[in-house]
N, C-alpha and C positions, 0 to 999 in steps of 0.2 A: 735598899728597899725602904719605902716610907712606912712609918708606923701608923696604923689606922687611927689611933686616938688623936693624932695631930692633924688629920685631914678632916674635911667636911664631907658629908654624904653626897653633896652635889659634885664632888670631884675637885674642889679647890684644895690647895695645899694647906690651908689653915681654916679653922672654923669661921664661918661667915657671920654668925649672929652678932659678935661684938662690932663689926664694921657696919652692919645694918642698923643696929641700935644707935651707933654714933651718927650715921647719916640722918636718921629720923630726928635725933636731938638737934643736930645742926639746922635742919629745915625749920625748926620752930623759931629760930632767931634770924632766919634769912628768907623773906618772902619770895625772892627770885628763885632760890633753890627749891622752895616748897612747891613751885609750879610742877616739878617732876615727882611729887609725892606718889601719885597713883602708879606710874610705871615702876617706880622703885619697889613699892609694895607688891605689885603684881608679879614682877620678875622674881622677887625673893620667895614669895609663896609658891610659885610654880617650880622653882628650883629646890624648894625644901618642903614638899607637900606633906611629909610625915611629921613635921613639927606641930606642936599643939596650937600654934597660932593659925595654921592653915585649916580651912574647913572644906572637906572633900566636896560637899554639895555645891560649892561656889567655883571650884577650879575650872570647870568647862567655860563658864561665863568669863572668868578672869583671863583665861587663855584667849578667848575671842576679843575681849577688850584690849589686850596687849596687841593683837593683830590690828584692831581699829587704830590704835596709836601709831603703829608702823605704817599703816596705809594712809591715814589722813592727818597725822601730826598731833602735836601737843594741844593746840587750841581746840581742835575737834574733840579730842579725848576729854578735855576739861569741860567743854559744852555738854558732852554726853553725860558726864558725871553730874553736872548741875541739873540737867533734865531729869535724870534718874532720882535725885534727891527731891526735886519738886514733885514729881509724879508720885513717889512713895508717900510724901507728906500729905498731899491732897487726898490720896486714896486710903491713907491710914494703914498702909500695908506693912509697915516695918521695912526691913531691908530685903527687897526683891529686885532682881535685874529684869529689864524689859528684854526678854530673849528674842523677840521679833526684830528688834533693832540690831541684833547681833547675828541674825540668821545667815548673812552673806559670808561670814567667816568660818574657817574650818574648825570642827570640833576638836576637843582635846583627845589625842590618841590615848589608848588604854594603858600604855606602858610608860613609866617614868624613865627618862634617860639616865644612864649610869653616871654620866658626867656632862658638864656644860663647858664650852670653850671660854666663857667669860663668867665672872662672878661679881658680887658687890665689891670685892677687893679692887676690881678694875675701874671702879668709879673714882678712885683716888687720883689726884694730880701728882706731878713729879715731886712736890714737896710733902706728900703724904696727906694733904688736906683734900677737899672736894672741889672748891671753887677758886682756889688761888690763881688759876690760869683763866678764870672767867666763867660766867654762867653758861655761855654758849658752848664752851669746851666740855663742861659738865654735861650739858644736854646732849652733846654728840656722843659722849661715853655712855650716857643712859640709853640712847638709841641703839648703840652697839650691844649693850647688855640685853635689851629687849629683843633685838634681832637674834642674838645667839640663843636666847631662851626658846623663842618660837622655832627657830631652825633645828635645834636639838630635838625638840619633840616631833617635828615633822620629818626630818631627814636623818636624825642621828647627829652627834657632834662632828664638827669639822675636824679633819685630820691635821 
């Protein structure tokens, strides 16, 4: 039987925060890896909504944005983010999502899954890094993490 203190609330065998912070730090020195910053943050926050970095009022929009990424791809996601930043800057609104742009996507279900079939630990390559096998491979792992996160909320974790 696993000891609870060694696991993560998302169901991962080890705490996810150190891996997440490491990925965030690596992005800062790797612009190609940084392209996946938004899906990394969204998946992490949705898998760990009870951590202090997650803000409950944004989780529904974040869930919809992760679906947009899966539906339309990384370039569309990054265009959406740029549009949101420009819109908020022009309107002087601070940080507000354009919910109309996300209306086509499913809302966040009310219950947090007990576990997720993938975690940030699954973003590591065979050598324990993130992009040692290339940025495309990292992107594929990121898409798998995003899909696992959305599917766990919509359907429960895969067996």
